[in-house]
Each structure stands twice: as C-alpha cells, then as structure tokens.
N, C-alpha and C positions, 0 to 999 in steps of 0.2 A: 664333525668337526676335527676329530683326531686325524682322519685322513687328510684334511688340509693341512695340519700341522706337520705330518710326516712328509707330505709332498713338498712343503716350503723348505723343510731342512734338507731333504735329499738333493733337490734341484739347486739349493744354494751351494751345496758342496761341488757339485758338477760345475756350477757357474764359477766358483772360485778357482777351479783347476784351469779353466780356460782364460780367466781374467788374469791370472798370475803368469801370462806368457813371457813378460819382461824379464822373468828370472833366468830364462834360457837364452839370453843374449849371445853368448859365444856360438851357439848353433846357427842363429840367425845371421851373425856376422859372416860365418863360414859361407853360407849360401850367397849372400850379398857380394862377397868378394869374388865368388865365381861368376856371378852375374855382371861383374865389372863396375860395381857402384864405387864412386870416388876414384875410379882409375884414370880420369882425366887430370887429377891433380899430380900424377905421377909422370916422370920422363919415361916415355915408352922404350927408349933405347937403353935405359938404365935398369928397370926393374919390372917391366910389364911384359907378359907373354901372351900373345893372341893366338888361338887355335881355332880352326873351323872343324866342326863335326861332319860326319859323312852325310847326315840327313838334314842338316840345318844350314841355313844361310845366314844366320846371325853370327856375329863375332863375339865370343865370350872372353873375357879378360880375368886372368888370375893376378891380382895385385898384391905386392908384398912390400911396396916401398914405404918408408917411414911417413910420408905425408898422408898417405891414405889411412894407414893404421892410426895416426894422430886424429884424423876426422872421425873415424869409428869410435875412438875412445872419447871424443868430445861428445859425440852423440849419446853414448851411454851415461857419461857423467852429467850432461844437462838434463837428460831425462829423468835420472834419478834425483836431482836436485828439485825439478819441476814436480816430480811425484810427491815428494814431501811437502814442499812449500805450498803447492796448490791446494793441498788437502784442507787447509783452514778455510779457503773459499767455499769449496764444496761442502764442508761440514756445516758452515753457516747456512747455506741453502737447505740442507738436511734438517737442521733444528728449526729453522725459521719457517720453511714452506712444507716440510714433511717428505715422506719417503718417495712418493709418486713423483713429484716434481724434480727431486734431486736425481733419481734414477732415470728419468726421462732425459735430463740433460746429460747424464753420464752415458747412456746408451747412444745418444746422438753423437757424442765426442768420440766413443770407441768405434762406431761405425765409420765415422769420418777418418779416423786414423787408418783404418784398414783400406778405405777407398783410396787414400793418399798412396799407401803402398802399392796398391794395384796400378796406379798411374805412373809410378817412379820408373825411371830408365836411367841410363849412363849419363845423358846430358842433363837430366833433373835430378842428380843424386841429392841435392840439397832438400828435397822433400822428406827425406828420411828423418831430419831434425824434427819438424812439427808432428810427423806421423808417430814416431816413438814417444814423443811427449804426450800426446793425446792418448795413446794406447796404455802407457804406464800409469798416468794419473787417473784415468777413468776406471782402470782395473782395481786400483786400491780403494776408490770410492765404492765400487760394488761390494768389496769386502767389508767396508765400514757399515754399508746398509744392512748387509747380511748378519752382521754381529749381533744385532738386536734379536734375532731369532732364538738366541740362547734363552731369552725370558720365557719361551714356550716350554722349556725343560728346566725349571729352576733348580732342581736337585742335581742336575748334570750340567750346569751353565759353563763351568770352567773347562770341562771336557769338550764341550761343543766349541767354545771360543777358541781353544788351542788346536782342536782338529781342523777347523776350517782355515785357520792360519797355516797349519802344516800342509793342507791341500793347496793353499795359495802359493806357498814355496815350491811345491811340486809342479807348478805350472810351467817349469822348464821343460817338461816333456812335450809341450806344444811345438816349440821350434826344433826339438829333437825329431819329432815326427816329420816336420817339413825337411830337415836335413836328410833323413833317410829316404823319403819320398823323392827328394830332389836328386839323390844318388841313383835312384831307379828310373830316372827320365821324366819326372813330374815338373810341369811349368809352375814356378812359384805363384804366378798370378791366378791359378786356379785355386790354390790354397788360400791366398788372400780373399778371393771371392767367397769361399766357403765361410770363412771367418766373419766376413761382412754380414752374411746370413745369420751367423750366430748371434751378432749384435742385435739383429731384429728379433730374435727369439728372446734375448734378455729383455728386451722392451715389452713383449707381450706378457712375460712372467711378471713384470712389474704390477700389472694391473690384476693378474689372476692369483697370485701366491704371496704378495707383499702388501703390508698395511698402507693405508692412505697418509697416515701420520707416523706414529711410532708404536711399538708394542711395549706398554708399561711393565715395570718390574714386578709390580704387586697385582696384576690383573690375573684373575683365575681363568682356567681354560673355558669353563662354562659361560663366562661373561665376555669371552673374546669373539669378535667378528671382524674379519678383515679380508683383504684380497677381492676375490670374485663376489663375495657377499656385499662389498661396498661399491660395486659397479652398478647397482640398481639406484639411479639418481633420484627417481621419485620416491622410492622407499626411504632413501637416506635423508631427503629433504623433509619427509614427513616425521621421521625420528628426531631430526634436529629441532623441528618446530615443537614436537612434544617435549623435547628436553628443556627448551627454552621456557615453555609454559610451566613444566615442573619447577624449574629454578625460580621463576616468578612466584608460584604459590609457595615454595618454601621459604622465600623472602618475606612474604606476607605473614606466614606462620611464625617466623623468627621474631618479627616485630611485635607480635601478640604475646610471645613467650616472656617468662621472666628473664632478668638479666643472668641469674644463676644458670638457667638451661642454656642460654647463649654461651656462656663462658665454657661449660661443659662441652658443648658442641664444638667449639673452637680448639679446645685442648685435644679433643680426640682426633681432629683432622691434622695429619702430619703436614708440616710445611716443607717446601723444597728449598734447600739452600741456593743462593743466587750464583749466577756464573762468576761473578766478581769474587765471591768468597771461595769458590772452588779454586780459582786461579791463585789466590793469595794464601791458600792452605799450605801448611808445612809438608803435608804428605804429597801434594801434587808437585811442589817445588823439588822436593827430594827425589820423587819418582822421575821427573823430567831430567834432572841432572844426572841420574843413575843411567837412564835409557840413552842419553846422548853419549855419555862416556863408553858405554857398551857398544853403541853403534860405530864409534870412531874405530874401535878395536876390530869390529866385523868389516867395516869398509876397507880398512887398510889391508886386511888379510885377503879379501876378494879381489882388490884391485892390484895387488902386488904378488899374487901367488905364483904366476909363472916366472917372474923375476926372481923371486925367492928361490924357486927350484933351480934356476940356472946357476945359482951360486955354489951348488954342490952336485949337480946332475949334468950329464951330457945331454945331447939333443934328443937321443932315443929315450933316455930316462924321463926327460921333461915331458915328451909326447905321451909315454906311458902313464906317468902320474896324473898328467891333466886329464886323460881319458877316464882313469879310475875316479877322479874327483867329480867329473860330470855324472857318473852314474850314481856315485854315493849321494850327491845333493838332490837327486830326484826322489829320495826316500823320506823327505820331510813329512809327508802325511802319515808315515808310519810311526815317526818319533815324536812329533808334536803332541798327539794325544796323551802320552805318558805324563807330560807336564800337567794337563788339565786333570787327568786321572788322580795325580798325587794330591792336587789342591782339593778336589772333591772328596777324597778319602780323608784328609785331614779335617775338613769342615764337617764331614759326616760324623767324625769321632768326636769332635768337640760340641757338636749340636746336641748330642744326647746328654751332655755333661754341664753345658752352661745355658743360662736363660737369655744371655744377650747376644743378639745375632750379629752385632757389629764386631764383637770379639772373635766370634766364629769366622766371619769373612776375613777379617785382618790375619788371622793365623793361617788361613789357607793361602793368601797371598804372600805371607811371610815364606812359606814353603817354597813357592815358585821363584821368588826373588833370591833366596838363599841358594837354591840349585843353579840358577843362572849365573850367579857370582862365582861359584866354585867351578863351574864349566868354563867361564872365562879365565880364571887364573890357570886352570889345567891346560887350556889351549895356548896360553902365553908361554907356559913352561915347555911344552912340546915343540913349540916354533923356535925357541932358544936352543934346544938340543938337537933340532933338525930331525924329527922323526915324521916323515910325510904321511904314512898311512894312519898312524894314530891321530895326527893333526887333523886329517880329513874327517875321521869319524867325530872327533870333538867339535870340529867346526860345524858339522851337520847338527849335532845335538844343541850346540850353543845358539846357532841360527835359529832353530825351530823353538827353543825354549825362550830366546830374547823377544821375538816378535809375539809369540803366544802369550807371554807374561805381560808385555806392554799393553796389549789390547784388552786382555782380561782384567788387568789391574784398574784401568779407567773405567771398564764396564761394571765392575763389581763395587768400587770404592766410591763412585760418585753417582749422582742421579742421572737416570737414562735421558732426561730432557736436555742435558748439557753434554751428552756423550760425544756427539759429532764435533761441536765446538772445541771441547777439550782435547780430543784426538787430533783435530786439526792444529791447534797450537803446539801440541807435542811434536806432531810430524814435522811442522814448519821449523821448530827449533833444532830437530834432528837434522833436517836438510841443511840448515846453516852450519851446524857442527861438523857435518860430514865433509865440508870443504877442507878441514884440517888434514885429511888424508893426503892433499896435494903436496904440502910442504914436508910432510913426513916421508913421502915417497921420494921427493927430491933429495933429502938427506940420505935415505937408505941407498939410493943409487949413486950418489956422487961421493959420499965419504967412504974410506976403507973400513970394512967391517960395519958398514952402515945398518944393515938388517939387524945385527947383534945389538947395536946401540938403540935403534928405535923400538926393538921388541923388548928390550931391557926397560926402557921408559914405559912402554905400554903394559908391561908386567907390573910395574909399580902402581900404575893407574888402576890396573884390575884389582890389585890388593886393596886400594884405596876405596874401591866400590863396595867392598865388604862392609863398610861403615853403614850403609843404607840398611841391609837387613839386620844388622846389630840394632840400629835405632828402632826399627820396627819391632824387633823381639822384645825390647824393654817397654815400648808402648803397649804391645798386646798383651803382656802379662801383668800390667798395672790396672787390674780390673776395677779399681776404685775410680779411675777416670771415666769409666763408661756408664754415664747415667742417662743416656737417651732411651726413649721407649723402644720396645721389641719391633714396632712397625716402622721404625726409622731406619732405613737401609743404608743411607750414605755414610761411609766409614769416616769421611773427613769430620763429621760432628764430634767424633771422639778424640781428634787430635788438636 
C-alpha cells in the first residue's frame, strides 16, 4: 500500500508540471507568431514579413502588428478568466460524482485542446481561443484533484500542497521546451501530438492511482484502498453489499439499545459542516477577499511587466530583463515548498504543546498568510522604486506563496467533502476580480506617471491585506473559543 501512495504522489507532481503549461504563455506566443497565427489580421504591407526557408515550401510569417498582438492578449486574458470561473463547474462534478468522473471529463477536455492546436493553421487562427481555454481550465482541475493526495501524508500535508502548486507554476517549462525545439527545426505539430498522448496517460493514471471518490482527511493508511484496487468491479460490488448489510445490522442493534447508548454513539460521530455554513463562515469570506486582492496585485504585475520596464529601460534592457524574468519564474517548484515547510514546522511545534488540533492548524495557516502579505508589500515597494531584479525574485516568492497558501488554506480549514466546491467558488470570484487589471492598466498607460499612481494604490491595498493575518492572530490565540473535540478537523467550527 505504501508503494501505491508513493506512486500516486510522485506521478501527481509530474502531472502537475505538464498540466501547468499555460504559465509559459510567452514562449508559446513566440512560436505561434513565427507560425503566422493571426497574421491575416495585419496589413501585410505595413507590418508583416514573409520569408521562405531553403528546404520548406511553406510561407512563415513573423507578425508584429498591434492587431495580432491584441488577439494574442485576448486569448491569454480569456483563457485565464475561463480558467478561474469554470473551476466552480468542474469542482461541483468532483464533489458530486467523485474523482474518476471529474478527471475523465478533464482529460477529455485536455486532449481535445491539444488536438485543436494540432489542427490550427493561419486560416484557422481562431481555434487558438477554445484550445487554450480547454488546456488552461482542465490543467487547473487536474491540480485540484491531486491536492487531496496530501491526506496520505497528514504530517506533511502543507508541504505537499505547496510543493504541487509550485510544480504547477513551473509548468512554464513545457512551452519553453517547445520554443527551444522549434528553434532547432522541430515542427510544433509533433509537439502537440506528444502532448495529446500525455493526456491519454493522465486518463490511465485516473483509474490506476487515484481514488474513485475522494481521500478522507481522517482515514488511516491501513484502511485506505483506492486506485487499481477499486477497478475490480465484482469485488467492489461485493464489498458494497456487505457494507449495506452491516449498516442494516447496525441499525437493528441501535433500535434495541438504550437511548443513552444511542446518544453516546451520536456524540462520538463527528458531524460535517454543510457547504452553506462553510460559505457563510467569516474565515472563508475573509480568505476569499484576501486572495482576490492579492491576485489583482499579481495579475497587474504579470500583465504590465513589459510596459513597466519600458518606462525606464531601452529596448535592449527590456529584452534582457524579460529573459531573466522567464528563467526566474520557472523556479516555482523550488520556492513553493518553503511555504508548506514553514507551516508544517509551526504546526509540529504547537502540536506537542496544545491538545486542540484546530488551534494548531490555524496557527500554521497564520504563518503562511502572514508571509504572503509581507511579500506582497515588499513587492509593491520595489516596483515603486523600480528595482527590476529584486522585484523579479519577490514576484517569484509572492506567486508561489500566494497560490500554495490559497489551496492549502481551503484544504486544511474546511472539510474535504466540500474542497472542490469551495475552491471553485474562490477561483470564480478571483476570475471576476482579475478583470480589474484592465482599467488599472488603462490608467497606468494613459496617465503621466500612471504606473507610480497605480502601484501606490496597490501598495495601500497590500498594506490593507495585513488586516486578515492580524484577525487570524487574535482568533488563534484566544484558546477559550476553541471548544470542539479533537477529532473535529474543520477550522471554521472555531470561528
């Protein structure tokens, strides 16, 4: 069984790396521009250059016109918006029908996205819109389904969740490999075909190394049977029938027992908070507002980085710093585990000193939220004083800590039965809030010293985000509020 757990976790990390390919959009855009995608929207006499290679009969177009760049920007913005908003739909399927059904749908969409890329050409450039929407949304759902594997290592759950989020962020290396291979003469369609095959491998992994439903938070390793062990339909049907008989026998026994024995059994059985109570809890509302505000800060930086560099660098400097940024952002898998390791160490410290597991969990989450807030403030300051290299490093840490903290917070603070739906609601609200970057960019580009004005406003917003960890601090150290039993893991019961 330990081998099955290790195989599930290791393959989940590899899957997250390939599923996070949308993070490397600039590299893909470079290749697509070379292939002439959206070149028909340009005036060929104004800004398109067509060259024939010595050994090829196809005409390749390098397009630099504003119309084509606007199309590429629209593809990225719409895919990011759909990536976040669609999560709530996929998450409902995950919680309602289980991991197998959700992942089968996800793998089908991912494979369809790469098939669409394979069929795309200059005349059918519009295919890029649905292709990237499918690839980005299905990639995030794969990450959501793999998050539950952290329950296999409860002592290191935070480390695992942040690690897999960091690996997902490092998925930018996928399109970077395509860019390098394309420069060496590889046809992009060969790469798309390989990624289509990867989608089929993900589908096979669903039934071999993932649970049919979900992995509970409190289930012990020796009691856990999933993946390939659940593929024996006859055995599973027999076990379900035996389980039903056991429940019926237990029901008869309870009817014959005294009322006191029944009350004792009911009190020992932990109740799961409803999805509605989770949504209405103050800790979820505060976390969602905090996550949305931080994501607006991140989205504005990523969307306007090149324009920001142009305000104080020449063309050579912009190219140099943009390349440096690309290499730095691929290191997310190295940085993100630091966040989870800190949370696990904090919880380990308090676990030996406190009897209430809810307090222990909340103080671990407090450490993550506090570090994320401080990184956001530091990033805003360096952007104001225009220090590119330090800003890039802080952006790497802030991005890795932000997404790792968001996933780990929901995974630790709320019941696993509602994880998919809660994460879906959070991502949907984040997707809506990310649209604020458009008016912010318009102000920064149109107004004199606009970037200084917008970054000042976002600095004040970053400082305001410190109020959330402050509230968690006072809640976590008011131990008298924590009266739930030790076996009640949802932190929201204490708030």
